[in-house]
C-alpha positions in Angstrom: 13.5 13.5 -19.1 15.2 10.3 -20.0 18.1 9.5 -22.4 18.4 6.7 -24.9 20.4 4.2 -22.9 22.2 2.8 -26.0 23.1 6.2 -27.5 26.8 7.1 -27.6 28.1 10.3 -26.0 30.8 12.6 -27.0 32.4 14.2 -23.9 35.2 16.0 -25.7 33.7 19.4 -25.2 32.6 19.1 -21.6 35.4 19.8 -19.1 35.9 20.2 -15.4 38.3 23.1 -14.9 38.4 23.1 -11.1 38.6 26.5 -9.5 39.3 28.2 -6.2 36.6 26.6 -4.2 35.2 30.0 -3.2 34.8 33.6 -4.3 37.8 35.7 -5.3 36.7 38.7 -3.3 36.9 42.2 -4.7 34.1 44.1 -6.4 32.6 44.7 -9.8 30.7 42.6 -12.3 33.2 40.9 -14.5 31.1 39.8 -17.4 29.4 42.8 -19.1 26.8 41.7 -21.6 28.5 43.1 -24.6 31.7 41.2 -23.8 30.5 37.9 -22.6 27.5 37.6 -24.8 24.9 36.9 -22.1 23.9 34.5 -19.4 21.0 33.3 -17.5 22.4 34.2 -14.1 24.0 37.7 -14.3 20.9 39.4 -12.9 21.0 37.1 -9.9 23.7 39.2 -8.2 21.2 41.5 -6.6 19.3 38.8 -4.8 22.5 37.2 -3.6 23.6 40.5 -2.1 20.3 40.9 -0.4 20.2 37.5 1.1 23.8 37.7 2.2 24.3 34.0 1.5 28.1 34.1 0.8 31.1 36.3 0.3 31.2 35.8 -3.5 32.4 38.6 -5.6 33.5 39.3 -9.2 37.2 39.7 -9.9 38.8 42.2 -12.2 38.8 41.5 -15.8 41.6 39.4 -17.0 43.2 38.3 -20.3 42.9 35.2 -22.4 44.5 32.0 -21.1 46.0 29.0 -22.8 44.3 25.6 -22.4 47.0 24.6 -20.0 45.5 27.1 -17.5 42.6 24.8 -17.1 44.5 21.8 -15.9 43.1 21.7 -12.3 40.2 19.2 -12.8 38.8 18.2 -9.5 35.0 18.7 -9.0 32.0 17.6 -11.0 28.5 19.0 -10.8 27.7 16.8 -7.8 30.6 18.2 -5.8 32.8 15.1 -6.1 35.8 14.4 -8.3 34.7 13.5 -11.8 36.1 12.6 -15.2 33.7 13.5 -18.0 35.6 11.1 -20.3 33.8 8.3 -18.4 30.5 9.4 -19.9 30.0 7.0 -22.7 26.3 6.2 -23.2 22.8 7.5 -22.6 22.6 5.1 -19.7 25.5 6.9 -18.1 23.5 10.1 -18.6 20.4 8.6 -16.9 22.6 7.7 -13.9 24.6 10.9 -13.2 24.1 14.7 -13.5 27.6 15.1 -15.1 26.8 12.7 -17.9 23.4 14.2 -18.3 25.2 17.5 -19.0 27.2 15.8 -21.7 24.1 14.3 -23.2 22.3 17.7 -23.3 25.3 19.3 -24.9 25.4 16.6 -27.6 21.6 16.9 -28.2 21.9 20.7 -28.6 24.8 20.3 -31.0 22.9 17.8 -33.0 19.9 20.0 -33.2 21.6 23.2 -34.2 23.9 21.7 -36.8 20.8 20.4 -38.6 19.0 23.8 -38.7 19.1 25.1 -42.3 19.1 28.7 -41.2 22.3 28.2 -39.2 24.0 25.5 -41.2 26.3 27.9 -43.2 27.9 29.2 -40.0 27.4 26.4 -37.5 30.2 25.0 -35.4 29.9 23.6 -31.9 30.8 25.7 -28.9 34.4 25.3 -27.9 33.5 23.8 -24.5 31.3 23.7 -21.5 33.6 24.3 -18.6 32.3 23.4 -15.2 34.1 25.3 -12.4 33.9 25.6 -8.7 33.9 29.0 -6.9 35.7 31.1 -9.5 37.3 30.8 -12.9 39.4 32.7 -15.4 37.9 32.8 -18.9 39.5 32.9 -22.2 38.8 36.5 -22.9 35.9 37.6 -20.7 37.8 38.2 -17.4 37.4 36.4 -14.1 34.0 35.2 -12.9 32.6 33.7 -9.7 29.4 31.9 -8.7 27.4 35.1 -8.4 27.5 35.6 -12.1 25.6 32.4 -12.7 25.9 30.3 -15.9 27.2 32.4 -18.8 28.5 32.3 -22.3 31.8 34.0 -23.2 31.9 34.9 -26.9 35.6 35.6 -26.8 36.4 31.9 -26.4 33.0 30.5 -27.5 32.6 28.7 -24.2 29.8 28.1 -21.7 30.8 28.4 -18.1 28.8 26.7 -15.3 29.5 26.8 -11.6 28.9 23.6 -9.6 27.0 25.6 -6.9 24.5 27.3 -9.2 21.7 24.7 -9.0 22.1 23.6 -5.4 22.5 27.0 -3.8 21.7 30.1 -5.9 18.8 28.6 -7.9 17.2 27.2 -4.8 17.4 30.6 -3.1 15.3 31.9 -5.9 12.7 29.2 -5.2 13.7 27.0 -8.1 14.0 23.2 -8.3 16.8 21.9 -10.4 15.1 19.0 -12.1 16.9 17.3 -15.0 14.9 19.3 -17.6 15.5 22.6 -15.7 19.2 21.9 -15.9 18.8 21.2 -19.6 16.9 24.5 -20.1 19.7 26.5 -18.5 22.3 24.9 -20.9 19.9 25.3 -23.9 19.6 29.0 -23.1 23.4 29.4 -22.9 23.8 27.4 -26.2 21.3 29.9 -27.6 23.8 32.7 -26.9 26.4 30.6 -28.9 24.0 30.6 -31.9 23.5 34.3 -31.5 27.3 34.7 -31.6 27.6 32.6 -34.8 24.8 34.6 -36.4 26.3 38.0 -35.5 23.3 38.9 -33.3 25.4 40.1 -30.4 26.6 43.1 -32.4 23.1 44.4 -32.1 23.4 44.9 -28.4 23.8 48.6 -27.7 21.5 49.3 -24.8 22.2 47.4 -21.5 19.2 48.1 -19.3 15.5 48.7 -19.6 12.3 46.9 -20.5 12.9 47.1 -24.2 16.7 47.2 -24.2 18.8 45.2 -26.6 20.1 43.2 -23.6 16.6 42.1 -22.7 15.9 41.2 -26.4 19.1 39.2 -26.5 18.2 37.2 -23.4 14.6 36.6 -24.6 15.8 35.3 -27.9 18.1 32.8 -26.2 15.0 31.6 -24.3 13.2 31.2 -27.6 16.1 29.2 -29.0 16.0 27.0 -25.9 12.3 26.4 -26.6 13.0 25.5 -30.3 15.4 22.7 -29.1 13.0 21.6 -26.3 10.2 21.0 -28.8 12.4 18.8 -31.0 14.7 17.2 -28.4 13.0 13.8 -28.7 13.3 13.7 -32.5 16.8 15.2 -33.0 19.0 12.5 -34.5 22.6 12.0 -33.6 25.4 11.0 -36.1 24.0 7.4 -36.2 20.4 8.6 -36.8 19.2 7.9 -33.3 17.5 10.3 -31.0 19.6 10.9 -27.8 16.7 12.1 -25.7 13.8 9.7 -25.7 11.3 11.1 -23.1 10.4 14.8 -22.6 7.1 14.9 -20.8 4.5 17.7 -20.4 5.7 18.0 -16.8 9.3 18.6 -18.0 8.1 21.4 -20.3 6.1 22.9 -17.4 9.2 22.8 -15.2 11.1 24.6 -17.9 8.5 27.3 -18.1 8.5 27.7 -14.3 12.3 28.0 -14.4 12.0 30.8 -16.9 9.7 32.6 -14.5 12.1 32.2 -11.6 14.9 34.0 -13.5 12.7 36.9 -14.6 13.9 40.4 -13.6 10.7 41.3 -11.9 10.6 38.1 -9.9 14.2 38.5 -8.7 13.6 42.2 -7.8 10.6 41.1 -5.7 12.7 38.3 -4.1 15.3 40.9 -3.2 12.7 42.9 -1.3 12.7 45.8 -3.7 10.1 47.4 -6.0 9.8 46.2 -9.6 11.7 48.6 -11.7 11.6 47.9 -15.5 14.3 50.5 -16.1 16.8 48.2 -14.5 15.9 45.0 -16.4 18.6 43.2 -18.4 16.9 39.8 -19.0 13.2 40.4 -19.2 10.2 39.8 -16.9 9.0 36.4 -15.9 6.0 36.6 -18.2 8.3 37.6 -21.1 10.7 34.8 -20.5 7.9 32.3 -20.3 6.3 33.7 -23.5 9.5 33.5 -25.6 10.3 30.0 -24.4 6.8 29.0 -25.4 7.2 30.9 -28.7 10.3 28.8 -29.5 8.3 25.6 -28.7 5.8 26.7 -31.4 8.3 27.9 -34.0 8.4 24.8 -36.1 12.2 25.2 -36.6 11.7 28.7 -38.0 14.4 30.8 -36.3 12.7 34.0 -37.5 9.9 33.3 -35.0 12.5 34.2 -32.4 13.3 37.7 -33.8 12.9 39.6 -30.6 14.9 42.5 -32.0 12.1 43.3 -34.5 9.2 42.6 -32.1 7.3 45.7 -31.0 5.9 44.0 -27.9 8.0 41.5 -25.9 5.2 40.0 -23.9 
């Protein structure tokens, strides 16, 4: 995946909020699906515990914070000090993971604001906040790396830990290519669209093969597929496409990534039996299917209606 070198970037919604540099200790899962709105990584907790790769743990739920609470900006996605305001052009995005994150966010915003079925309610997410180790959210409690990337509906913010791609995702057998990174953000942005459309209020059941939680996650995958199909043709404010090269290999990598965050795949990686009664995100086959469904949706958001679908695979 390549970006239009001359395209201008808007980094105003991408922020480095620092963090503890490690887990907060304690127990519990701080981001329940009904409160946070979903995330690609919540189910990863089980495999992390099994592999005993770190002492990460979720903190207790906390309250909303003012913007001043996010003043400790110190670490970019590559683990070095980074100022997202330096991301100015698509060429910057081609040269750094941090600026690529800005470019993908811009492309997602451009795509969804132009969708007729969303236009009446659309507004960009408040921010993508990159943290390191742990973070306090604006209404969804405290979170650590073990939660994985997630969307908090209380502050309409996507949270992404710097360690996710290089540690946790690799432990699941994944490869964090540029398009795979984009897929992860597109999935979380899909939760933002669900928030705007009121879909999250439909989530009543939290576990099981046909649970509302699974349907929510598969729909976010479908929305990610919708964007992926049109990423090369989505115009920015100046009428230019920000992303200029999405290859068949990129799409294949995205579908593979969907497989690697399937509930059944993670249960197998953890050494246990596949138990659909514990699923919260859907199987590998289901996640791949709904990402592909989005790719074929022709901008029709109703094609992603997982809540009405009798079969999810």
